[in-house]
ChimeraX commands (.cxc) that place a marker at each C-alpha (Angstrom):
marker #1 position 28.72,32.64,52.65 radius 0.5
marker #1 position 26.73,31.93,49.64 radius 0.5
marker #1 position 27.71,30.16,47.31 radius 0.5
marker #1 position 26.75,28.75,43.41 radius 0.5
marker #1 position 28.38,25.06,42.69 radius 0.5
marker #1 position 28.47,23.42,39.28 radius 0.5
marker #1 position 26.71,20.44,38.00 radius 0.5
marker #1 position 26.12,18.50,35.67 radius 0.5
marker #1 position 21.97,18.12,35.19 radius 0.5
marker #1 position 22.31,13.23,34.40 radius 0.5
marker #1 position 18.45,12.97,34.25 radius 0.5
marker #1 position 15.32,14.31,33.75 radius 0.5
marker #1 position 12.63,13.42,36.41 radius 0.5
marker #1 position 9.46,15.58,37.04 radius 0.5
marker #1 position 7.52,19.10,37.47 radius 0.5
marker #1 position 10.21,20.49,36.32 radius 0.5
marker #1 position 13.42,18.91,38.28 radius 0.5
marker #1 position 16.13,17.46,37.33 radius 0.5
marker #1 position 19.24,14.91,39.37 radius 0.5
marker #1 position 22.34,16.72,38.63 radius 0.5
marker #1 position 25.55,15.79,39.86 radius 0.5
marker #1 position 28.79,17.46,42.18 radius 0.5
marker #1 position 31.35,14.51,41.86 radius 0.5
marker #1 position 29.76,11.67,43.55 radius 0.5
marker #1 position 26.81,13.83,45.50 radius 0.5
marker #1 position 23.37,13.48,43.44 radius 0.5
marker #1 position 20.65,15.88,43.65 radius 0.5
marker #1 position 17.60,16.60,43.40 radius 0.5
marker #1 position 17.31,20.61,41.63 radius 0.5
marker #1 position 15.61,22.60,40.19 radius 0.5
marker #1 position 15.70,23.41,36.61 radius 0.5
marker #1 position 12.61,25.24,35.57 radius 0.5
marker #1 position 14.88,28.25,35.03 radius 0.5
marker #1 position 17.61,26.66,33.06 radius 0.5
marker #1 position 14.54,25.50,30.55 radius 0.5
marker #1 position 15.85,25.88,27.16 radius 0.5
marker #1 position 12.85,27.41,25.01 radius 0.5
marker #1 position 11.87,24.62,23.17 radius 0.5
marker #1 position 10.09,23.30,25.77 radius 0.5
marker #1 position 11.78,19.84,25.39 radius 0.5
marker #1 position 13.97,19.50,28.60 radius 0.5
marker #1 position 15.85,15.93,27.76 radius 0.5
marker #1 position 18.04,18.32,26.32 radius 0.5
marker #1 position 19.49,19.63,29.72 radius 0.5
marker #1 position 20.54,15.96,30.15 radius 0.5
marker #1 position 24.45,16.66,29.31 radius 0.5
marker #1 position 25.13,20.25,30.29 radius 0.5
marker #1 position 25.96,21.84,33.42 radius 0.5
marker #1 position 24.94,24.26,35.76 radius 0.5
marker #1 position 25.08,26.27,38.78 radius 0.5
marker #1 position 23.13,25.42,41.18 radius 0.5
marker #1 position 22.02,27.62,44.07 radius 0.5
marker #1 position 19.81,26.77,47.05 radius 0.5
marker #1 position 18.21,23.72,45.32 radius 0.5
marker #1 position 18.03,25.63,41.91 radius 0.5
marker #1 position 19.92,25.51,38.82 radius 0.5
marker #1 position 20.47,29.17,38.44 radius 0.5
marker #1 position 21.71,29.04,35.04 radius 0.5
marker #1 position 24.31,26.77,31.59 radius 0.5
marker #1 position 27.56,27.17,31.37 radius 0.5
marker #1 position 30.10,25.00,29.75 radius 0.5
marker #1 position 32.12,22.44,31.06 radius 0.5
marker #1 position 35.41,24.18,31.31 radius 0.5
marker #1 position 33.75,27.00,33.11 radius 0.5
marker #1 position 32.57,24.18,35.68 radius 0.5
marker #1 position 35.78,22.27,36.16 radius 0.5
marker #1 position 37.49,25.50,37.18 radius 0.5
marker #1 position 34.68,26.97,39.21 radius 0.5
marker #1 position 34.97,23.51,40.46 radius 0.5
marker #1 position 39.08,23.87,40.68 radius 0.5
marker #1 position 38.86,26.76,42.64 radius 0.5
marker #1 position 36.57,25.59,45.67 radius 0.5
marker #1 position 39.08,22.27,45.82 radius 0.5
marker #1 position 41.79,25.19,46.26 radius 0.5
marker #1 position 39.83,27.45,48.68 radius 0.5
marker #1 position 39.58,24.27,50.58 radius 0.5
marker #1 position 42.81,23.49,50.26 radius 0.5
marker #1 position 44.49,27.08,51.20 radius 0.5
marker #1 position 42.92,26.43,55.11 radius 0.5
marker #1 position 42.53,22.79,55.92 radius 0.5
marker #1 position 43.13,23.57,59.51 radius 0.5
marker #1 position 40.04,25.72,59.13 radius 0.5
marker #1 position 36.97,23.69,60.31 radius 0.5
marker #1 position 34.32,23.86,57.12 radius 0.5
marker #1 position 31.87,21.16,55.76 radius 0.5
marker #1 position 32.36,17.82,53.97 radius 0.5
marker #1 position 33.13,18.24,50.71 radius 0.5
marker #1 position 29.71,18.20,47.49 radius 0.5
marker #1 position 32.08,14.30,46.03 radius 0.5
marker #1 position 32.35,13.28,49.70 radius 0.5
marker #1 position 36.70,12.89,49.30 radius 0.5
marker #1 position 39.91,15.05,49.09 radius 0.5
marker #1 position 38.49,17.62,46.54 radius 0.5
marker #1 position 35.30,17.93,44.54 radius 0.5
marker #1 position 36.71,16.94,40.92 radius 0.5
marker #1 position 38.95,14.12,42.01 radius 0.5
marker #1 position 37.70,12.49,45.16 radius 0.5
marker #1 position 38.90,10.13,46.86 radius 0.5
marker link #1:1,2 radius 0.2
marker link #1:2,3 radius 0.2
marker link #1:3,4 radius 0.2
marker link #1:4,5 radius 0.2
marker link #1:5,6 radius 0.2
marker link #1:6,7 radius 0.2
marker link #1:7,8 radius 0.2
marker link #1:8,9 radius 0.2
marker link #1:9,10 radius 0.2
marker link #1:10,11 radius 0.2
marker link #1:11,12 radius 0.2
marker link #1:12,13 radius 0.2
marker link #1:13,14 radius 0.2
marker link #1:14,15 radius 0.2
marker link #1:15,16 radius 0.2
marker link #1:16,17 radius 0.2
marker link #1:17,18 radius 0.2
marker link #1:18,19 radius 0.2
marker link #1:19,20 radius 0.2
marker link #1:20,21 radius 0.2
marker link #1:21,22 radius 0.2
marker link #1:22,23 radius 0.2
marker link #1:23,24 radius 0.2
marker link #1:24,25 radius 0.2
marker link #1:25,26 radius 0.2
marker link #1:26,27 radius 0.2
marker link #1:27,28 radius 0.2
marker link #1:28,29 radius 0.2
marker link #1:29,30 radius 0.2
marker link #1:30,31 radius 0.2
marker link #1:31,32 radius 0.2
marker link #1:32,33 radius 0.2
marker link #1:33,34 radius 0.2
marker link #1:34,35 radius 0.2
marker link #1:35,36 radius 0.2
marker link #1:36,37 radius 0.2
marker link #1:37,38 radius 0.2
marker link #1:38,39 radius 0.2
marker link #1:39,40 radius 0.2
marker link #1:40,41 radius 0.2
marker link #1:41,42 radius 0.2
marker link #1:42,43 radius 0.2
marker link #1:43,44 radius 0.2
marker link #1:44,45 radius 0.2
marker link #1:45,46 radius 0.2
marker link #1:46,47 radius 0.2
marker link #1:47,48 radius 0.2
marker link #1:48,49 radius 0.2
marker link #1:49,50 radius 0.2
marker link #1:50,51 radius 0.2
marker link #1:51,52 radius 0.2
marker link #1:52,53 radius 0.2
marker link #1:53,54 radius 0.2
marker link #1:54,55 radius 0.2
marker link #1:55,56 radius 0.2
marker link #1:56,57 radius 0.2
marker link #1:57,58 radius 0.2
marker link #1:58,59 radius 0.2
marker link #1:59,60 radius 0.2
marker link #1:60,61 radius 0.2
marker link #1:61,62 radius 0.2
marker link #1:62,63 radius 0.2
marker link #1:63,64 radius 0.2
marker link #1:64,65 radius 0.2
marker link #1:65,66 radius 0.2
marker link #1:66,67 radius 0.2
marker link #1:67,68 radius 0.2
marker link #1:68,69 radius 0.2
marker link #1:69,70 radius 0.2
marker link #1:70,71 radius 0.2
marker link #1:71,72 radius 0.2
marker link #1:72,73 radius 0.2
marker link #1:73,74 radius 0.2
marker link #1:74,75 radius 0.2
marker link #1:75,76 radius 0.2
marker link #1:76,77 radius 0.2
marker link #1:77,78 radius 0.2
marker link #1:78,79 radius 0.2
marker link #1:79,80 radius 0.2
marker link #1:80,81 radius 0.2
marker link #1:81,82 radius 0.2
marker link #1:82,83 radius 0.2
marker link #1:83,84 radius 0.2
marker link #1:84,85 radius 0.2
marker link #1:85,86 radius 0.2
marker link #1:86,87 radius 0.2
marker link #1:87,88 radius 0.2
marker link #1:88,89 radius 0.2
marker link #1:89,90 radius 0.2
marker link #1:90,91 radius 0.2
marker link #1:91,92 radius 0.2
marker link #1:92,93 radius 0.2
marker link #1:93,94 radius 0.2
marker link #1:94,95 radius 0.2
marker link #1:95,96 radius 0.2
marker link #1:96,97 radius 0.2
marker link #1:97,98 radius 0.2
view
């Protein structure tokens, strides 16, 4: 299953790249798809994006980001016996790392 995960942009890097955070996990993403029309990439700091395979695909609002992360937590909690990949937060849930 392919999945886009909400993350918040916390830093602008070089060459259209940005640092984005989901829970306690920080990752470098390609932000060229979400660059503002003004061309000022600094406007992205603090914005929420959907990240898929290393690309910030589109901007979303904070409420949508938190709702999506809560749903992902519910999916994981629904079948706790199922073997799965580690959570992006490194904790017991995506929203509230342990």
